Every structure is written in C-alpha cells, then in structure tokens.
N, CA, C and O of each residue as an XYZ file, in Angstrom:
920
protein
N      12.165    -21.383     61.168
C      13.356    -21.172     60.344
C      12.954    -20.618     58.985
O      13.588    -19.696     58.473
N      11.897    -21.184     58.401
C      11.421    -20.722     57.101
C      10.939    -19.295     57.183
O      11.209    -18.489     56.293
N      10.207    -18.970     58.275
C       9.695    -17.620     58.442
C      10.839    -16.628     58.562
O      10.796    -15.543     57.981
N      11.872    -17.007     59.325
C      13.023    -16.132     59.494
C      13.700    -15.877     58.159
O      14.094    -14.746     57.875
N      13.843    -16.920     57.326
C      14.476    -16.775     56.024
C      13.685    -15.802     55.152
O      14.267    -14.980     54.444
N      12.351    -15.902     55.207
C      11.512    -15.015     54.416
C      11.668    -13.571     54.886
O      11.764    -12.658     54.066
N      11.693    -13.361     56.193
C      11.833    -12.006     56.726
C      13.168    -11.385     56.327
O      13.225    -10.220     55.934
N      14.247    -12.172     56.430
C      15.565    -11.662     56.060
C      15.636    -11.384     54.561
O      16.201    -10.375     54.140
N      15.062    -12.275     53.759
C      15.037    -12.093     52.313
C      14.289    -10.825     51.943
O      14.755    -10.037     51.121
N      13.131    -10.632     52.552
C      12.333     -9.436     52.272
C      13.097     -8.177     52.674
O      13.155     -7.212     51.912
N      13.677     -8.188     53.865
C      14.394     -7.010     54.339
C      15.547     -6.626     53.430
O      15.738     -5.451     53.119
N      16.318     -7.623     53.005
C      17.443     -7.361     52.112
C      16.967     -6.808     50.777
O      17.562     -5.880     50.230
N      15.881     -7.389     50.255
C      15.389     -6.955     48.950
C      14.834     -5.533     48.998
O      15.084     -4.737     48.092
N      14.080     -5.212     50.055
C      13.549     -3.855     50.185
C      14.697     -2.851     50.254
O      14.673     -1.823     49.577
N      15.687     -3.152     51.066
C      16.828     -2.239     51.214
C      17.584     -2.070     49.896
O      17.936     -0.953     49.517
N      17.834     -3.196     49.191
C      18.591     -3.123     47.946
C      17.842     -2.373     46.853
O      18.422     -1.565     46.129
N      16.529     -2.654     46.743
C      15.736     -1.949     45.731
C      15.629     -0.461     46.059
O      15.688      0.383     45.164
N      15.471     -0.146     47.334
C      15.369      1.261     47.724
C      16.656      2.012     47.382
O      16.616      3.144     46.899
N      17.793      1.371     47.639
C      19.072      1.995     47.308
C      19.256      2.125     45.802
O      19.718      3.156     45.313
N      18.891      1.071     45.065
C      19.050      1.103     43.613
C      18.197      2.210     42.995
O      18.627      2.889     42.061
N      16.982      2.386     43.526
C      16.069      3.390     42.987
C      16.272      4.762     43.623
O      15.595      5.728     43.271
N      17.217      4.833     44.569
C      17.562      6.089     45.236
C      16.343      6.723     45.910
O      16.069      7.914     45.760
N      15.621      5.880     46.661
C      14.456      6.347     47.406
C      14.814      6.398     48.885
O      15.133      5.362     49.469
N      14.770      7.570     49.504
C      15.043      7.648     50.944
C      14.036      6.807     51.732
O      12.896      6.623     51.305
N      14.465      6.312     52.860
C      13.602      5.464     53.682
C      12.307      6.182     54.056
O      11.235      5.577     54.063
N      12.409      7.467     54.363
C      11.228      8.235     54.735
C      10.241      8.353     53.577
O       9.029      8.284     53.783
N      10.759      8.531     52.353
C       9.892      8.627     51.179
C       9.189      7.303     50.900
O       8.007      7.279     50.555
N       9.926      6.197     51.054
C       9.314      4.889     50.850
C       8.195      4.661     51.860
O       7.130      4.155     51.508
N       8.437      5.035     53.110
C       7.424      4.887     54.145
C       6.175      5.695     53.803
O       5.052      5.221     53.973
N       6.382      6.915     53.321
C       5.234      7.767     52.980
C       4.452      7.181     51.809
O       3.221      7.169     51.835
N       5.149      6.696     50.786
C       4.482      6.116     49.618
C       3.660      4.880     49.982
O       2.569      4.662     49.456
N       4.212      4.076     50.897
C       3.545      2.820     51.269
C       2.518      3.007     52.376
O       1.742      2.097     52.667
N       2.510      4.203     53.004
C       1.577      4.459     54.092
C       2.022      3.879     55.419
O       1.192      3.547     56.265
N       3.355      3.752     55.613
C       3.899      3.204     56.845
C       4.722      4.264     57.573
O       5.041      5.314     57.015
N       5.061      3.970     58.836
C       5.984      4.816     59.588
C       7.415      4.431     59.209
O       7.689      3.278     58.877
N       8.316      5.400     59.262
C       9.703      5.130     58.872
C      10.323      4.022     59.720
O      11.075      3.197     59.202
N      10.017      3.995     61.010
C      10.590      2.963     61.877
C      10.138      1.570     61.455
O      10.862      0.593     61.647
N       8.923      1.477     60.870
C       8.409      0.192     60.391
C       9.250     -0.284     59.204
O       9.598     -1.462     59.117
N       9.574      0.641     58.287
C      10.424      0.304     57.146
C      11.806     -0.116     57.628
O      12.391     -1.069     57.113
N      12.318      0.601     58.614
C      13.635      0.272     59.166
C      13.642     -1.132     59.756
O      14.595     -1.884     59.553
N      12.587     -1.492     60.485
C      12.489     -2.839     61.060
C      12.423     -3.902     59.965
O      13.038     -4.962     60.079
N      11.673     -3.609     58.906
C      11.566     -4.555     57.792
C      12.929     -4.786     57.154
O      13.308     -5.924     56.879
N      13.660     -3.706     56.919
C      14.958     -3.829     56.259
C      15.973     -4.585     57.111
O      16.913     -5.174     56.579
N      15.789     -4.570     58.426
C      16.659     -5.352     59.303
C      16.180     -6.792     59.458
O      16.828     -7.595     60.129
N      15.046     -7.119     58.839
C      14.515     -8.474     58.943
C      13.882     -8.770     60.270
O      13.835     -9.923     60.697
N      13.383     -7.722     60.943
C      12.842     -7.884     62.289
C      11.329     -7.728     62.336
O      10.760     -7.547     63.413
N      10.680     -7.794     61.200
C       9.221     -7.669     61.161
C       8.602     -8.858     60.461
O       9.086     -9.300     59.419
N       7.526     -9.375     61.039
C       6.722    -10.398     60.387
C       5.667     -9.666     59.563
O       4.669     -9.200     60.112
N       5.878     -9.563     58.255
C       5.082     -8.682     57.398
C       4.011     -9.480     56.664
O       4.279    -10.561     56.141
N       2.796     -8.937     56.630
C       1.701     -9.599     55.923
C       1.870     -9.431     54.420
O       2.601     -8.552     53.964
N       1.187    -10.282     53.651
C       1.256    -10.187     52.194
C       0.737     -8.831     51.711
O       1.282     -8.260     50.766
N      -0.305     -8.317     52.350
C      -0.844     -7.014     51.951
C       0.193     -5.915     52.136
O       0.299     -5.020     51.298
N       0.962     -5.970     53.230
C       2.013     -4.978     53.449
C       3.130     -5.122     52.424
O       3.703     -4.128     51.977
N       3.438     -6.375     52.049
C       4.455     -6.604     51.023
C       4.001     -6.023     49.689
O       4.795     -5.429     48.961
N       2.725     -6.197     49.374
C       2.184     -5.624     48.133
C       2.287     -4.099     48.145
O       2.593     -3.488     47.120
N       2.030     -3.480     49.309
C       2.148     -2.028     49.420
C       3.591     -1.581     49.203
O       3.840     -0.568     48.548
N       4.532     -2.332     49.749
C       5.942     -2.011     49.560
C       6.343     -2.117     48.092
O       7.031     -1.247     47.557
N       5.898     -3.207     47.447
C       6.231     -3.383     46.035
C       5.645     -2.248     45.194
O       6.315     -1.711     44.312
N       4.392     -1.887     45.473
C       3.759     -0.782     44.744
C       4.513      0.523     44.968
O       4.699      1.306     44.037
N       4.945      0.755     46.203
C       5.676      1.986     46.518
C       7.016      2.040     45.799
O       7.512      3.121     45.482
N       7.603      0.873     45.542
C       8.872      0.806     44.811
C       8.661      0.770     43.306
O       9.610      0.945     42.542
N       7.416      0.544     42.871
C       7.107      0.475     41.447
C       7.512     -0.832     40.801
O       7.834     -0.864     39.613
N       7.501     -1.928     41.578
C       7.871     -3.236     41.053
C       6.827     -4.259     41.491
O       5.962     -3.957     42.313
N       6.909     -5.469     40.940
C       5.990     -6.525     41.338
C       6.461     -7.194     42.615
O       7.608     -7.018     43.024
N       5.580     -7.964     43.249
C       5.938     -8.680     44.474
C       7.095     -9.645     44.212
O       8.043     -9.700     44.996
N       7.024    -10.410     43.111
C       8.082    -11.378     42.838
C       9.397    -10.679     42.534
O      10.455    -11.150     42.951
N       9.350     -9.564     41.816
C      10.578     -8.814     41.547
C      11.186     -8.313     42.846
O      12.408     -8.279     42.988
N      10.344     -7.926     43.793
C      10.840     -7.499     45.103
C      11.617     -8.616     45.771
O      12.667     -8.364     46.362
N      11.118     -9.865     45.690
C      11.801    -10.990     46.305
C      13.022    -11.431     45.517
O      13.851    -12.186     46.025
N      13.139    -10.967     44.283
C      14.318    -11.287     43.472
C      15.240    -10.084     43.420
O      15.849     -9.811     42.385
N      15.347     -9.365     44.522
C      16.090     -8.108     44.574
C      17.567     -8.255     44.309
O      18.073     -9.365     44.149
N      18.259     -7.130     44.263
C      19.685     -7.106     43.977
C      20.441     -7.911     45.021
O      20.181     -7.792     46.218
N      21.366     -8.721     44.564
C      22.200     -9.513     45.460
C      23.304     -8.615     46.002
O      24.155     -8.151     45.244
N      23.297     -8.369     47.309
C      24.245     -7.425     47.887
C      25.682     -7.928     47.819
O      26.613     -7.126     47.884
N      25.883     -9.234     47.690
C      27.242     -9.772     47.629
C      27.806     -9.656     46.221
O      28.959     -9.263     46.040
N      26.990    -10.001     45.217
C      27.499     -9.994     43.850
C      27.246     -8.678     43.141
O      27.910     -8.361     42.155
N      26.261     -7.892     43.653
C      25.933     -6.641     42.992
C      25.095     -6.839     41.748
O      24.857     -5.889     41.003
N      24.640     -8.077     41.508
C      23.875     -8.343     40.297
C      22.456     -7.842     40.442
O      21.953     -7.701     41.557
N      21.810     -7.573     39.329
C      20.435     -7.117     39.334
C      19.538     -8.182     38.731
O      20.010     -8.987     37.929
N      18.266     -8.215     39.088
C      17.354     -9.212     38.526
C      17.079     -8.942     37.065
O      17.312     -7.838     36.574
N      16.584     -9.948     36.373
C      16.186     -9.763     34.988
C      15.121     -8.694     34.882
O      14.259     -8.587     35.755
N      15.170     -7.899     33.825
C      14.199     -6.836     33.646
C      12.818     -7.432     33.435
O      12.653     -8.410     32.705
N      11.823     -6.828     34.089
C      10.478     -7.394     34.007
C       9.901     -7.283     32.615
O       8.997     -8.045     32.274
N      10.396     -6.342     31.778
C       9.840     -6.247     30.432
C      10.382     -7.348     29.521
O       9.989     -7.442     28.358
N      11.289     -8.184     30.050
C      11.768     -9.342     29.301
C      11.024    -10.601     29.721
O      11.345    -11.698     29.263
N      10.027    -10.445     30.596
C       9.347    -11.594     31.164
C       7.903    -11.695     30.689
O       7.312    -10.726     30.213
N       7.367    -12.873     30.829
C       5.931    -13.051     30.755
C       5.485    -13.452     32.148
O       6.307    -13.546     33.059
N       4.188    -13.691     32.323
C       3.650    -13.735     33.681
C       3.274    -15.118     34.201
O       2.982    -16.042     33.442
N       3.295    -15.220     35.517
C       2.802    -16.383     36.252
C       1.585    -15.919     37.045
O       1.631    -14.877     37.700
N       0.509    -16.676     36.992
C      -0.660    -16.381     37.818
C      -0.669    -17.369     38.976
O      -0.794    -18.575     38.765
N      -0.538    -16.864     40.193
C      -0.613    -17.689     41.402
C      -1.984    -17.494     42.023
O      -2.353    -16.380     42.394
N      -2.736    -18.580     42.134
C      -4.072    -18.540     42.722
C      -3.993    -19.248     44.066
O      -4.026    -20.476     44.135
N      -3.890    -18.468     45.130
C      -3.633    -19.006     46.461
C      -4.191    -18.039     47.503
O      -3.917    -16.840     47.449
N      -4.974    -18.559     48.452
C      -5.586    -17.679     49.458
C      -4.816    -17.643     50.764
O      -5.126    -16.828     51.633
N      -3.818    -18.509     50.928
C      -3.052    -18.554     52.167
C      -1.784    -17.715     52.025
O      -0.943    -17.995     51.170
N      -1.647    -16.678     52.870
C      -0.515    -15.765     52.754
C       0.824    -16.464     52.918
O       1.763    -16.186     52.172
N       0.923    -17.373     53.889
C       2.198    -18.046     54.134
C       2.581    -18.926     52.958
O       3.746    -18.948     52.559
N       1.609    -19.661     52.389
C       1.900    -20.492     51.226
C       2.309    -19.625     50.034
O       3.173    -20.009     49.245
N       1.681    -18.449     49.911
C       2.042    -17.535     48.829
C       3.499    -17.118     48.948
O       4.231    -17.119     47.958
N       3.921    -16.764     50.151
C       5.305    -16.338     50.361
C       6.286    -17.484     50.108
O       7.376    -17.259     49.581
N       5.908    -18.709     50.478
C       6.776    -19.853     50.227
C       6.940    -20.101     48.734
O       8.032    -20.440     48.279
N       5.864    -19.934     47.968
C       5.951    -20.090     46.511
C       6.877    -19.031     45.937
O       7.729    -19.340     45.104
N       6.720    -17.786     46.373
C       7.557    -16.699     45.874
C       9.022    -16.963     46.200
O       9.902    -16.728     45.373
N       9.276    -17.454     47.409
C      10.650    -17.761     47.781
C      11.214    -18.887     46.916
O      12.373    -18.830     46.506
N      10.401    -19.911     46.636
C      10.858    -21.011     45.792
C      11.156    -20.526     44.383
O      12.125    -20.971     43.768
N      10.332    -19.614     43.861
C      10.588    -19.031     42.545
C      11.919    -18.297     42.534
O      12.706    -18.426     41.597
N      12.158    -17.527     43.588
C      13.388    -16.763     43.673
C      14.594    -17.700     43.710
O      15.584    -17.467     43.018
N      14.511    -18.757     44.517
C      15.639    -19.684     44.633
C      15.865    -20.450     43.338
O      16.979    -20.899     43.069
N      14.818    -20.604     42.533
C      14.956    -21.263     41.235
C      15.408    -20.287     40.158
O      15.445    -20.631     38.976
N      15.756    -19.056     40.572
C      16.245    -18.019     39.656
C      15.227    -17.610     38.616
O      15.588    -17.250     37.495
N      13.942    -17.661     38.983
C      12.884    -17.168     38.114
C      12.383    -15.845     38.679
O      11.812    -15.806     39.769
N      12.597    -14.761     37.936
C      12.221    -13.425     38.413
C      11.070    -12.867     37.589
O      10.937    -11.651     37.445
N      10.247    -13.746     37.054
C       9.141    -13.310     36.224
C       8.090    -12.552     37.014
O       7.961    -12.723     38.226
N       7.346    -11.716     36.314
C       6.247    -11.006     36.965
C       5.213    -12.024     37.420
O       4.864    -12.946     36.683
N       4.734    -11.848     38.630
C       3.744    -12.773     39.167
C       2.527    -11.987     39.627
O       2.652    -10.935     40.254
N       1.348    -12.511     39.308
C       0.096    -11.932     39.778
C      -0.508    -12.896     40.781
O      -0.609    -14.095     40.521
N      -0.905    -12.376     41.914
C      -1.491    -13.209     42.964
C      -2.963    -12.852     43.119
O      -3.300    -11.687     43.329
N      -3.833    -13.837     43.018
C      -5.252    -13.643     43.320
C      -5.618    -14.658     44.388
O      -5.033    -15.740     44.450
N      -6.605    -14.307     45.245
C      -6.835    -15.098     46.452
C      -8.120    -15.914     46.449
O      -8.429    -16.571     47.443
N      -8.870    -15.889     45.364
C     -10.053    -16.741     45.304
C     -10.334    -17.118     43.859
O      -9.818    -16.499     42.928
N     -11.169    -18.154     43.685
C     -11.429    -18.658     42.346
C     -12.174    -17.684     41.462
O     -11.937    -17.640     40.255
N     -13.069    -16.902     42.040
C     -13.827    -15.929     41.239
C     -12.897    -14.863     40.669
O     -13.011    -14.503     39.498
N     -11.976    -14.357     41.491
C     -11.025    -13.352     41.018
C     -10.100    -13.940     39.961
O      -9.722    -13.251     39.014
N      -9.731    -15.220     40.120
C      -8.865    -15.869     39.142
C      -9.526    -15.925     37.774
O      -8.896    -15.622     36.761
N     -10.795    -16.312     37.746
C     -11.508    -16.389     36.471
C     -11.711    -15.007     35.867
O     -11.624    -14.840     34.651
N     -11.980    -14.019     36.710
C     -12.097    -12.647     36.203
C     -10.783    -12.200     35.579
O     -10.777    -11.564     34.525
N      -9.665    -12.534     36.232
C      -8.355    -12.159     35.709
C      -8.120    -12.829     34.354
O      -7.709    -12.175     33.395
N      -8.379    -14.121     34.283
C      -8.089    -14.870     33.060
C      -8.987    -14.479     31.893
O      -8.558    -14.485     30.739
N     -10.242    -14.139     32.204
C     -11.186    -13.827     31.136
C     -11.505    -12.337     31.050
O     -12.453    -11.923     30.383
N     -10.676    -11.532     31.754
C     -10.743    -10.066     31.632
C     -12.142     -9.535     31.926
O     -12.735     -8.813     31.124
N     -12.652     -9.910     33.094
C     -13.978     -9.456     33.516
C     -13.872     -8.749     34.866
O     -12.818     -8.749     35.501
N     -14.988     -8.143     35.294
C     -15.037     -7.515     36.603
C     -13.950     -6.475     36.780
O     -13.780     -5.600     35.931
N     -13.207     -6.565     37.884
C     -12.158     -5.575     38.142
C     -10.982     -5.700     37.186
O     -10.126     -4.817     37.142
N     -10.927     -6.791     36.417
C      -9.850     -6.986     35.448
C     -10.326     -6.765     34.008
O      -9.675     -7.212     33.063
N     -11.445     -6.086     33.843
C     -11.989     -5.857     32.502
C     -11.066     -5.015     31.637
O     -11.174     -5.045     30.411
N     -10.159     -4.264     32.257
C      -9.229     -3.419     31.511
C      -8.149     -4.230     30.803
O      -7.500     -3.720     29.890
N      -7.946     -5.490     31.209
C      -6.868     -6.295     30.633
C      -7.182     -6.696     29.201
O      -8.343     -6.842     28.818
N      -6.120     -6.873     28.417
C      -6.289     -7.330     27.034
C      -6.622     -8.816     27.037
O      -6.024     -9.591     27.784
N      -7.563     -9.207     26.212
C      -8.041    -10.593     26.223
C      -6.974    -11.588     25.785
O      -7.067    -12.772     26.110
N      -5.968    -11.132     25.057
C      -4.913    -12.057     24.618
C      -3.677    -11.996     25.507
O      -2.655    -12.601     25.184
N      -3.757    -11.274     26.618
C      -2.623    -11.138     27.529
C      -2.742    -12.171     28.640
O      -3.086    -11.850     29.778
N      -2.449    -13.426     28.285
C      -2.604    -14.511     29.252
C      -1.290    -14.810     29.957
O      -0.223    -14.623     29.374
N      -1.350    -15.271     31.202
C      -0.131    -15.757     31.858
C       0.361    -17.009     31.150
O      -0.417    -17.718     30.511
N       1.641    -17.274     31.266
C       2.209    -18.456     30.621
C       2.065    -19.708     31.478
O       2.077    -20.824     30.958
N       1.928    -19.526     32.785
C       1.753    -20.653     33.703
C       0.791    -20.233     34.806
O       0.828    -19.094     35.273
N      -0.067    -21.157     35.218
C      -0.971    -20.935     36.353
C      -0.565    -21.883     37.474
O      -0.485    -23.095     37.271
N      -0.310    -21.331     38.655
C      -0.084    -22.141     39.861
C      -1.376    -22.081     40.665
O      -1.769    -21.012     41.132
N      -2.032    -23.211     40.828
C      -3.408    -23.250     41.321
C      -3.558    -24.061     42.599
O      -3.284    -25.261     42.616
N      -3.995    -23.401     43.674
C      -4.386    -24.108     44.889
C      -5.806    -24.639     44.691
O      -6.619    -23.995     44.027
N      -6.105    -25.781     45.248
C      -7.440    -26.360     45.066
C      -8.452    -25.839     46.079
O      -9.638    -25.723     45.770
N      -7.992    -25.526     47.281
C      -8.914    -25.104     48.348
C      -9.047    -23.586     48.344
O      -8.375    -22.885     49.100
N      -9.925    -23.094     47.480
C     -10.092    -21.652     47.315
C     -11.489    -21.219     47.748
O     -12.440    -21.990     47.622
N     -11.621    -20.003     48.253
C     -12.954    -19.467     48.548
C     -13.687    -19.068     47.275
O     -13.079    -18.902     46.218
N     -14.997    -18.919     47.393
C     -15.902    -18.474     46.317
C     -16.074    -19.530     45.219
O     -17.163    -20.080     45.054
N     -15.012    -19.810     44.477
C     -15.051    -20.875     43.462
C     -13.830    -21.753     43.694
O     -12.707    -21.249     43.709
N     -14.028    -23.064     43.876
C     -12.892    -23.904     44.235
C     -11.964    -24.144     43.045
O     -12.310    -23.880     41.894
N     -10.765    -24.658     43.367
C      -9.738    -24.834     42.360
C     -10.117    -25.791     41.247
O      -9.738    -25.576     40.096
N     -10.861    -26.851     41.569
C     -11.279    -27.794     40.534
C     -12.163    -27.123     39.486
O     -12.030    -27.390     38.291
N     -13.058    -26.257     39.934
C     -13.935    -25.558     38.998
C     -13.138    -24.556     38.163
O     -13.399    -24.384     36.972
N     -12.169    -23.900     38.791
C     -11.303    -22.993     38.029
C     -10.571    -23.765     36.938
O     -10.535    -23.340     35.783
N      -9.990    -24.896     37.309
C      -9.282    -25.732     36.336
C     -10.215    -26.188     35.222
O      -9.849    -26.164     34.047
N     -11.422    -26.604     35.595
C     -12.388    -27.077     34.608
C     -12.707    -25.984     33.576
O     -12.762    -26.251     32.376
N     -12.913    -24.766     34.055
C     -13.252    -23.676     33.140
C     -12.064    -23.250     32.278
O     -12.221    -22.916     31.103
N     -10.881    -23.268     32.875
C      -9.679    -22.900     32.112
C      -9.462    -23.872     30.960
O      -9.183    -23.451     29.838
N      -9.588    -25.161     31.230
C      -9.318    -26.169     30.216
C     -10.490    -26.365     29.242
O     -10.325    -26.977     28.187
N     -11.663    -25.847     29.596
C     -12.819    -25.974     28.709
C     -12.904    -24.831     27.701
O     -13.669    -24.909     26.740
N     -12.132    -23.785     27.909
C     -12.220    -22.604     27.049
C     -11.021    -22.572     26.100
O      -9.877    -22.717     26.532
N     -11.286    -22.384     24.818
C     -10.223    -22.401     23.815
C      -9.208    -21.281     24.023
O      -8.061    -21.399     23.591
N      -9.617    -20.196     24.682
C      -8.713    -19.063     24.894
C      -7.655    -19.365     25.949
O      -6.572    -18.779     25.919
N      -7.950    -20.264     26.875
C      -7.041    -20.520     27.998
C      -6.582    -21.970     28.098
O      -5.765    -22.307     28.956
N      -7.097    -22.819     27.235
C      -6.849    -24.262     27.339
C      -5.358    -24.610     27.300
O      -4.920    -25.551     27.961
N      -4.586    -23.853     26.527
C      -3.170    -24.192     26.338
C      -2.274    -23.719     27.478
O      -1.088    -24.051     27.502
N      -2.814    -22.952     28.422
C      -1.985    -22.467     29.532
C      -1.677    -23.628     30.477
O      -2.604    -24.259     30.985
N      -0.396    -23.927     30.726
C      -0.076    -25.002     31.673
C      -0.578    -24.655     33.083
O      -0.376    -23.542     33.570
N      -1.228    -25.619     33.720
C      -1.724    -25.423     35.088
C      -1.004    -26.392     36.013
O      -1.042    -27.607     35.816
N      -0.348    -25.836     37.027
C       0.337    -26.636     38.043
C      -0.487    -26.540     39.324
O      -0.697    -25.449     39.855
N      -0.946    -27.674     39.811
C      -1.816    -27.712     40.977
C      -0.991    -27.812     42.256
O      -0.086    -28.639     42.363
N      -1.317    -26.959     43.220
C      -0.689    -27.012     44.544
C      -1.586    -27.837     45.453
O      -2.743    -27.478     45.674
N      -1.071    -28.923     45.977
C      -1.902    -29.820     46.766
C      -1.201    -30.229     48.046
O       0.023    -30.360     48.072
N      -1.968    -30.432     49.108
C      -1.399    -30.792     50.409
C      -1.018    -32.266     50.482
O      -0.293    -32.667     51.393
N      -1.486    -33.071     49.549
C      -1.215    -34.503     49.609
C      -1.043    -35.070     48.213
O      -1.816    -34.757     47.307
N      -0.021    -35.913     48.040
C       0.188    -36.586     46.756
C      -0.894    -37.620     46.491
O      -1.043    -38.102     45.368
N      -1.645    -37.956     47.523
C      -2.675    -38.993     47.376
C      -4.083    -38.403     47.435
O      -5.056    -39.127     47.643
N      -4.185    -37.115     47.255
C      -5.477    -36.445     47.276
C      -6.382    -37.020     46.194
O      -5.963    -37.191     45.050
N      -7.631    -37.317     46.566
C      -8.563    -37.882     45.593
C      -8.783    -36.950     44.411
O      -9.112    -37.398     43.312
N      -8.601    -35.647     44.640
C      -8.845    -34.676     43.581
C      -7.782    -34.724     42.489
O      -8.003    -34.200     41.397
N      -6.624    -35.346     42.764
C      -5.547    -35.353     41.781
C      -5.970    -36.069     40.505
O      -5.671    -35.614     39.401
N      -6.671    -37.195     40.661
C      -7.135    -37.920     39.475
C      -8.060    -37.053     38.637
O      -7.999    -37.079     37.408
N      -8.910    -36.291     39.298
C      -9.799    -35.384     38.575
C      -9.005    -34.293     37.880
O      -9.298    -33.939     36.738
N      -7.995    -33.756     38.568
C      -7.156    -32.721     37.967
C      -6.455    -33.230     36.710
O      -6.389    -32.534     35.697
N      -5.935    -34.448     36.790
C      -5.286    -35.037     35.620
C      -6.267    -35.185     34.469
O      -5.940    -34.899     33.317
N      -7.475    -35.635     34.794
C      -8.481    -35.814     33.752
C      -8.870    -34.481     33.123
O      -9.162    -34.414     31.929
N      -8.872    -33.428     33.926
C      -9.248    -32.108     33.418
C      -8.119    -31.441     32.638
O      -8.352    -30.481     31.904
N      -6.890    -31.953     32.797
C      -5.806    -31.411     31.982
C      -4.689    -30.719     32.724
O      -3.879    -30.038     32.097
N      -4.608    -30.867     34.067
C      -3.501    -30.261     34.811
C      -2.183    -30.884     34.360
O      -2.083    -32.097     34.179
N      -1.169    -30.029     34.182
C       0.114    -30.509     33.673
C       1.002    -31.123     34.743
O       1.760    -32.051     34.458
N       0.920    -30.614     35.983
C       1.812    -31.105     37.024
C       1.245    -30.766     38.397
O       0.217    -30.101     38.514
N       1.939    -31.239     39.435
C       1.501    -31.037     40.811
C       2.703    -30.689     41.675
O       3.807    -31.186     41.450
N       2.482    -29.833     42.663
C       3.503    -29.524     43.653
C       2.898    -29.784     45.027
O       1.809    -29.301     45.337
N       3.620    -30.561     45.856
C       3.147    -30.835     47.204
C       3.339    -29.606     48.077
O       4.376    -28.945     48.008
N       2.340    -29.298     48.900
C       2.426    -28.202     49.863
C       2.854    -28.748     51.220
O       2.507    -29.882     51.551
N       3.599    -27.976     52.021
C       4.069    -26.629     51.716
C       5.168    -26.652     50.654
O       5.996    -27.562     50.625
N       5.167    -25.656     49.795
C       6.111    -25.590     48.689
C       7.505    -25.298     49.223
O       7.681    -24.409     50.057
N       8.493    -26.041     48.745
C       9.877    -25.724     49.075
C      10.713    -25.810     47.811
O      10.201    -26.140     46.741
N      11.997    -25.514     47.934
C      12.855    -25.440     46.756
C      12.953    -26.783     46.042
O      12.979    -26.840     44.813
N      13.009    -27.890     46.837
C      13.205    -29.195     46.222
C      12.018    -29.592     45.342
O      12.201    -29.945     44.177
N      10.791    -29.536     45.898
C       9.668    -29.993     45.072
C       9.348    -28.997     43.969
O       8.833    -29.385     42.920
N       9.644    -27.715     44.187
C       9.438    -26.750     43.112
C      10.435    -26.979     41.982
O      10.075    -26.882     40.809
N      11.685    -27.281     42.325
C      12.707    -27.505     41.312
C      12.375    -28.726     40.456
O      12.614    -28.728     39.248
N      11.821    -29.770     41.091
C      11.444    -30.961     40.335
C      10.379    -30.630     39.302
O      10.444    -31.090     38.162
N       9.392    -29.825     39.710
C       8.352    -29.418     38.776
C       8.921    -28.525     37.692
O       8.513    -28.617     36.534
N       9.868    -27.654     38.057
C      10.472    -26.753     37.090
C      11.155    -27.532     35.973
O      11.028    -27.197     34.795
N      11.887    -28.585     36.367
C      12.548    -29.405     35.358
C      11.532    -30.110     34.474
O      11.720    -30.219     33.262
N      10.467    -30.581     35.081
C       9.462    -31.322     34.327
C       8.815    -30.454     33.264
O       8.617    -30.907     32.136
N       8.487    -29.232     33.596
C       7.818    -28.345     32.646
C       8.783    -27.488     31.839
O       8.366    -26.763     30.936
N      10.087    -27.568     32.166
C      11.086    -26.719     31.522
C      10.680    -25.252     31.599
O      10.709    -24.532     30.601
N      10.302    -24.824     32.795
C       9.840    -23.451     32.948
C      10.946    -22.435     32.674
O      10.664    -21.300     32.289
N      12.199    -22.836     32.872
C      13.269    -21.899     32.616
C      13.214    -21.394     31.177
O      13.608    -20.261     30.898
N      12.724    -22.237     30.263
C      12.627    -21.856     28.856
C      11.258    -21.289     28.542
O      11.153    -20.297     27.820
N      10.215    -21.893     29.067
C       8.859    -21.491     28.716
C       8.510    -20.100     29.208
O       7.702    -19.411     28.584
N       9.107    -19.668     30.326
C       8.710    -18.419     30.925
C       9.511    -17.217     30.450
O       9.193    -16.084     30.812
N      10.545    -17.443     29.647
C      11.349    -16.329     29.166
C      11.018    -16.031     27.719
O      11.044    -16.931     26.880
N      10.710    -14.788     27.415
C      10.492    -14.407     26.036
C      11.813    -14.496     25.281
O      12.862    -14.181     25.843
N      11.782    -14.921     24.013
C      13.018    -14.948     23.235
C      13.563    -13.549     23.062
O      12.802    -12.586     22.965
N      14.878    -13.435     23.025
C      15.493    -12.126     22.828
C      15.164    -11.614     21.433
O      15.116    -12.414     20.499
N      14.933    -10.307     21.247
C      14.600     -9.774     19.943
C      15.757     -9.935     18.982
O      16.918     -9.827     19.376
N      15.442    -10.195     17.713
C      16.477    -10.352     16.688
C      17.081     -8.995     16.341
O      16.412     -7.965     16.431
N      18.338     -9.006     15.950
C      19.010     -7.755     15.598
C      18.288     -7.087     14.450
O      17.889     -7.736     13.483
N      18.124     -5.778     14.568
C      17.487     -5.042     13.499
C      15.986     -4.904     13.671
O      15.327     -4.258     12.856
N      15.421     -5.517     14.747
C      13.975     -5.446     14.968
C      13.688     -4.660     16.234
O      12.526     -4.484     16.601
C-alpha cells in the first residue's frame, strides 16, 4: 500500500511539474535519458522507480527531489513554496525505500524544503565540511537539519554524529537520528553525543509529525520573509 502511494504521488508530481514547466513528455524523456513510454508509465503511477531514476527526473525538470514530491496539487491548483525561500535538509540514508518514505513524510507535513540525499557516512562528512566532490560548496552553507541513519556504509552514523557535534562549524546543526528501534543501545550514545531527536523506522507521517512538533521544524526550516525596502 505504501509503495503504491509513493508511485501515484511520484506520477502525479512528474505530470504536474512537466505541465507547469511546459515540457513535452518526449523532451523530458530525452533530458532524463529515458524512453517516452517509460515517462508515460511513471505519470500513470504504473512504474516502480528507483531513487536514481527519480533523481534523473528531478534533474531533467530542474528541481530537487523533495520539490518533485511536493508537486502542484491537481485539485487545488496550488504550487509548492519556492525553493529560494527555503534552507536545506541533509538526509543521510543508504536505503532507497527508507529515503522515499522520509520524502513522503516531509511532503505530508507540508515541508517543501530543498533536500540533499547522501548514501554513506564519508559522503555526508564531505558534504558538511565541503571536501572531496563537495569542495565547491561554501563552508558556511550548512543544512539547517540533518536526518541521520545510523547503519551507513564507509563511516557509520555514530561516527558522523560524533564528528558533527565535535566541530564548532557544525555543532549547532540539529541532528535527528533515524533508528529501527526505540530501545537501540546506540540511542544512549546518540543522546550523549548531542542528537536532538529520534524517529523510528520505517518513517511514517505520525512519527515524523511528532518529531516535527518537538523541533518546531515548521519555523526553523523557513527563512524569514525579507523586510520591505530590502
């Protein structure tokens, strides 16, 4: 049921964004490197699409993955918040299905912020400290919230958390740990290292909403509107 909801959500969002941006289906397929019939199947919600394919679609549309999932509502005609009014969420998660569930929970919580997804601890640290493939990033351009899975390849989540909280440049970034069990032995360590909150996996709207209220993310993740005259 969850998978079906994700497929239908993705299909509707791709179709709505394509129409809003006035991109023919054939052009979108060419930009993303897919066949037109594949795009057609996606828009009908009849394809089980990998995260990599979703990223290609978002790139072809010129939007982020999370913005794609927060697409235009076909019933109300409303559009998502502009991404230049947002700050960022860093999701550190190597499981594609869990990543999609988090994105869906964000969408249902009406958070359309730009989200960056990295799939291992080494890439996460490179992103945060502007090294390696992320050396082009500005050192003061930090995400406002980190959603962190503990079971990561290369460098595990506990070590990522330890380094984030040990460095003065990143210490103030709230870290929300994604964990498979509320009784995980690692939770005590996470608390000691400075994690702000926890979300039980698999992520759904209910447990995500509880965390959202706790951290007041609705306020923390939105940049204040510019003052008149500035």
